[in-house]
C-alpha positions in Angstrom: 10.7 -24.5 24.4 9.1 -20.9 25.0 5.9 -22.9 25.3 7.3 -25.3 28.1 8.6 -22.2 29.9 5.4 -20.3 29.6 2.9 -22.9 31.3 5.8 -24.1 34.2 6.4 -20.5 35.6 2.8 -18.7 34.8 1.7 -20.6 37.7 4.1 -19.7 40.8 4.3 -15.9 39.5 4.9 -13.7 42.0 3.1 -10.9 40.3 0.4 -12.8 38.6 -1.6 -15.3 41.1 -3.4 -17.0 37.6 -3.0 -20.0 36.4 -2.8 -20.5 32.3 -5.4 -22.6 30.4 -4.3 -23.9 27.0 -6.8 -21.8 25.5 -5.4 -18.3 27.3 -1.9 -19.3 26.4 -2.7 -19.7 22.7 -4.9 -16.8 22.6 -1.7 -14.7 24.7 0.0 -16.0 21.4 -2.2 -15.0 18.8 -2.0 -11.7 20.2 2.2 -11.5 19.8 2.1 -12.9 16.8 -0.2 -10.5 15.6 2.3 -7.4 16.9 5.3 -8.9 15.9 3.7 -9.5 11.9 3.3 -5.9 12.4 6.6 -4.9 14.0 8.8 -3.8 10.5 5.7 -1.7 9.7 6.4 2.3 9.1 3.7 3.8 10.0 -0.1 3.1 9.6 -0.7 3.2 13.4 -4.3 3.7 13.3 -5.3 1.7 10.9 -2.9 -1.5 12.1 -4.4 -0.9 15.2 -7.8 -1.3 14.0 -7.3 -4.4 11.8 -5.1 -6.2 15.2 -8.6 -5.1 17.6 -10.8 -6.6 14.9 -9.1 -9.9 14.9 -8.2 -9.8 18.6 -11.8 -9.5 19.5 -13.3 -12.0 17.1 -15.0 -9.3 15.9 -13.6 -9.4 11.4 -16.0 -8.1 8.9 -16.2 -10.4 5.9 -14.5 -7.7 3.4 -11.8 -5.5 3.6 -10.8 -2.6 1.7 -7.0 -1.2 2.2 -7.6 2.1 0.5 -5.4 5.1 -0.2 -2.6 6.8 -2.3 -0.1 3.9 -4.4 2.9 2.9 -2.6 1.9 2.9 0.9 2.4 -0.9 1.5 -1.4 -1.4 1.3 -0.6 -4.8 -0.2 2.4 -6.1 2.3 -0.4 -4.9 5.0 -3.1 -6.8 3.6 -0.1 -10.0 3.6 0.4 -9.9 6.8 -3.3 -9.2 8.0 -4.3 -12.6 6.1 -1.2 -14.3 8.1 -2.5 -13.0 11.6 -5.7 -14.6 10.7 -4.8 -17.8 9.6 -2.3 -18.2 12.2 -4.7 -16.8 15.0 -5.7 -19.7 17.4 -2.7 -22.0 16.8 -0.5 -23.5 19.1 3.6 -22.5 18.2 4.6 -25.2 16.1 1.1 -25.1 14.5 1.4 -21.0 13.4 5.1 -21.7 12.5 3.7 -24.1 9.6 1.0 -22.2 8.7 3.0 -18.8 8.4 5.8 -20.7 6.2 3.3 -21.9 3.7 1.6 -18.6 2.9 5.0 -16.7 2.7 6.2 -19.7 0.1 2.7 -19.3 -1.8 1.2 -22.4 -1.7 -1.2 -21.9 1.2 -4.0 -24.1 -0.1 -7.0 -21.3 2.0 -5.0 -18.1 1.2 -5.4 -17.3 -2.6 -3.3 -13.9 -3.5 -4.6 -12.3 -6.9 -2.1 -9.2 -8.1 -2.9 -7.6 -11.2 -1.0 -8.2 -14.2 1.3 -4.7 -14.6 0.8 -4.8 -18.2 -3.0 -5.5 -17.8 -5.0 -2.5 -17.5 -7.9 -4.2 -16.3 -9.1 -7.2 -13.7 -11.3 -9.0 -16.3 -14.5 -11.4 -15.2 -13.0 -14.7 -16.1 -10.0 -13.9 -13.9 -12.7 -13.1 -10.9 -14.3 -15.6 -11.8 -11.4 -18.4 -11.3 -11.1 -17.4 -8.1 -14.5 -17.3 -6.6 -14.7 -20.7 -7.9 -12.0 -21.5 -5.6 -13.7 -20.1 -2.6 -16.3 -22.5 -3.1 -14.1 -25.2 -2.3 -14.1 -26.7 1.4 -10.7 -25.6 3.1 -9.1 -27.2 5.9 -8.6 -23.9 7.6 -10.8 -21.7 9.7 -10.9 -19.2 7.0 -10.5 -18.7 3.6 -9.1 -16.0 2.3 -8.8 -14.3 -0.8 -6.4 -11.1 -1.6 -7.0 -9.1 -4.5 -4.6 -5.8 -5.3 -6.4 -2.9 -7.0 -9.8 -4.0 -6.5 -10.8 -0.4 -8.2 -9.3 -1.9 -11.5 -11.9 -4.5 -12.0 -13.9 -4.1 -15.4 -18.1 -3.3 -14.9 -18.4 -6.9 -15.0 -16.1 -8.4 -12.8 -17.3 -5.3 -10.2 -20.8 -6.8 -10.2 -19.7 -10.4 -10.1 -18.1 -9.5 -6.8 -20.7 -7.7 -5.4 -22.7 -10.3 -5.0 -20.1 -12.7 -3.8 -19.9 -10.0 -0.9 -23.6 -9.7 -0.8 -23.7 -13.6 -0.1 -20.2 -14.4 1.2 -19.6 -18.2 1.3 -19.3 -19.3 4.9 -15.6 -19.0 6.2 -14.6 -17.1 3.5 -12.7 -13.6 4.6 -12.2 -10.6 1.5 -8.9 -8.3 1.9 -9.1 -5.5 -1.1 -6.4 -3.0 -1.5 -6.7 0.3 -4.1 -5.0 3.2 -4.6 -8.1 4.9 -6.3 -11.1 3.8 -3.9 -13.2 6.7 -6.0 -13.5 4.1 -9.3 -14.1 1.0 -6.6 -18.5 0.5 -6.6 -20.4 2.5 -4.2 -22.5 -1.0 -3.5 -19.3 -2.7 -2.7 -18.0 0.3 -0.6 -21.2 -0.1 1.6 -20.3 -3.7 2.2 -16.7 -3.0 3.1 -14.9 -2.6 6.2 -12.9 0.6 5.1 -9.4 1.3 6.1 -7.5 4.3 5.4 -4.0 4.5 4.6 -2.4 8.3 4.3 0.7 9.7 3.0 3.4 10.3 5.9 5.0 13.7 6.8 8.6 14.1 5.0 9.6 14.2 9.2 8.0 11.7 10.4 9.5 9.6 7.6 13.0 11.0 7.7 13.1 9.7 11.4 11.6 6.3 10.6 13.7 5.6 7.7 16.5 7.0 9.8 15.6 4.0 12.8 15.2 1.2 10.3 18.8 2.0 7.7 20.5 3.1 11.0 23.9 2.4 8.4 22.7 4.5 5.8 23.5 8.3 4.8 21.9 10.7 6.8 21.8 12.8 3.4 21.1 10.0 1.3 17.5 9.3 3.8 16.7 13.0 4.2 16.9 13.0 -0.2 14.8 9.8 -0.3 12.3 11.1 2.6 11.6 14.2 0.2 11.3 12.3 -3.1 9.2 9.7 -2.3 6.6 12.2 -1.1 5.5 10.3 1.9 5.2 7.0 0.1 6.1 4.7 2.4 6.9 2.1 0.4 8.2 3.8 -2.4 11.1 5.1 0.1 12.0 1.8 1.0 12.4 0.8 -2.7 14.6 3.8 -3.3 16.7 3.5 0.0 17.4 -0.5 -1.1 17.8 0.2 -5.2 20.6 2.4 -6.5 19.5 1.9 -9.8 16.1 3.1 -9.3 17.3 5.6 -6.9 19.5 7.5 -9.5 16.7 6.9 -12.5 14.4 8.7 -9.9 16.9 11.5 -9.6 17.3 11.9 -13.6 13.9 12.5 -13.9 14.3 15.1 -11.5 16.9 16.9 -12.5 15.2 16.7 -16.4 12.3 18.1 -15.1 14.3 21.2 -12.9 16.1 21.7 -16.5 12.9 21.9 -17.9 11.4 24.8 -16.0 14.3 26.4 -15.5 14.8 26.7 -19.4 11.4 25.9 -20.7 13.0 23.6 -23.4 9.5 22.2 -24.8 11.3 20.8 -27.2 13.5 18.7 -25.1 10.7 17.9 -22.9 8.8 16.3 -25.7 11.7 14.6 -26.5 11.5 13.0 -23.1 7.8 12.9 -22.5 8.6 10.5 -26.0 10.6 8.0 -24.3 8.6 7.6 -21.0 4.9 7.7 -22.1 4.8 4.0 -22.5 6.1 3.2 -19.0 3.7 3.4 -16.3 6.5 3.9 -13.4 8.3 6.6 -15.3 5.0 8.6 -16.1 4.2 8.6 -12.6 7.8 9.7 -11.6 7.5 12.6 -14.0 4.0 13.7 -12.5 5.3 13.5 -8.9 8.8 14.7 -9.1 6.9 17.6 -11.2 5.0 17.9 -7.6 7.7 18.2 -5.5 9.6 20.3 -7.9 6.7 22.7 -7.9 5.8 22.9 -4.5 9.8 23.6 -3.7 9.2 26.3 -5.9 6.5 27.6 -4.4 7.9 27.4 -0.6 10.8 29.3 -2.0 8.7 32.1 -3.5 7.1 32.6 -0.8 10.4 32.9 1.6 11.3 35.3 -0.7 8.2 37.3 -0.8 8.1 37.2 -4.5 4.6 37.3 -5.5 4.7 37.2 -9.2 6.8 33.9 -8.6 4.2 32.9 -5.8 1.3 32.8 -8.6 3.2 31.9 -11.0 3.9 28.3 -9.3 0.5 28.2 -7.5 -1.1 27.9 -11.1 1.6 25.8 -12.0 0.7 23.7 -9.6 -3.2 23.9 -10.9 -2.2 22.6 -13.9 -0.6 19.6 -12.3 -3.5 18.7 -10.2 -5.5 18.8 -13.2 -3.2 16.4 -14.9 -3.1 13.9 -12.3 -6.4 14.3 -12.1 -7.0 13.0 -15.7 -3.9 10.6 -16.0 -6.3 8.6 -13.3 -8.9 7.8 -16.6 -6.9 9.3 -19.4 -5.1 6.3 -21.1 -3.3 8.5 -23.5 -0.2 9.7 -21.6 1.7 11.5 -24.0 -0.8 14.0 -24.8 -1.9 14.4 -21.3 2.1 15.5 -20.4 2.5 17.4 -23.2 -0.8 19.3 -22.7 0.7 19.9 -19.0 4.1 20.8 -20.9 2.6 22.8 -23.1 0.5 24.8 -19.8 3.5 26.2 -18.4 
């Protein structure tokens, strides 16, 4: 219906005396779909504009790396970008059909690989299986492989991926995400188009959340914006999952109690409960950052130079712990050493 209206009215338009060809109409609709796919993404305007521009100008790279801290929505953007690419230059009806297949995960030419949360690495056997699938002839104008956490590839898997990126099969598009791009092989880095995703300032995040969740309590939105430390996807999960928010706030309370009372025994007991849970370990470190950052701000406002020095030292210890956590698999020892250093 929209298609008929567009084609019938365009030639007689009072403002634009233009006759739309079928190709021009299809291209215009692809631009509309691209912006429509990204309309619900909070922030990342620069990254989204880069991806949109590449597609709209038919200047796609053969491989993209969406890089930035965890919980920013990189994988969501990667999936939406894959959908936009696959529906590019298609008419409205065909684009709808393809989008539905991709949403259901059954589009033969769009492959999504998400690492098993319990697996620390992506092994070469998994990569070989994915790459073999790409060798098959597809019906779409692109065969797309989306891989989450590219930095988790083993050395052997990374070298196999590098070889494919150096000599990509015809029509193949790679879309990778990484929360730790420093661990991605430099040789891979040099052969992909990197798109950086940034943490969002707290005030901007609070404003964006308020616009999307108009029925939510403003105090809750402000609390979530503060707790999420600029991580957009985490903020959305906290707002939409009451149990997750409660658990997160409980960790905050326990860390604040420890920093106030310095009860090392209680802190060690707490670490014993969470060290095997990667999510809770992350919550512990991020909440510690939130608490220590607020302590530093309060000390600066009060002009308490002794407290300011103490807070600065504690933050330095936390930054060292977070850096080690990227390579150290013994979370319990790491967290216990952090507690003893405070």
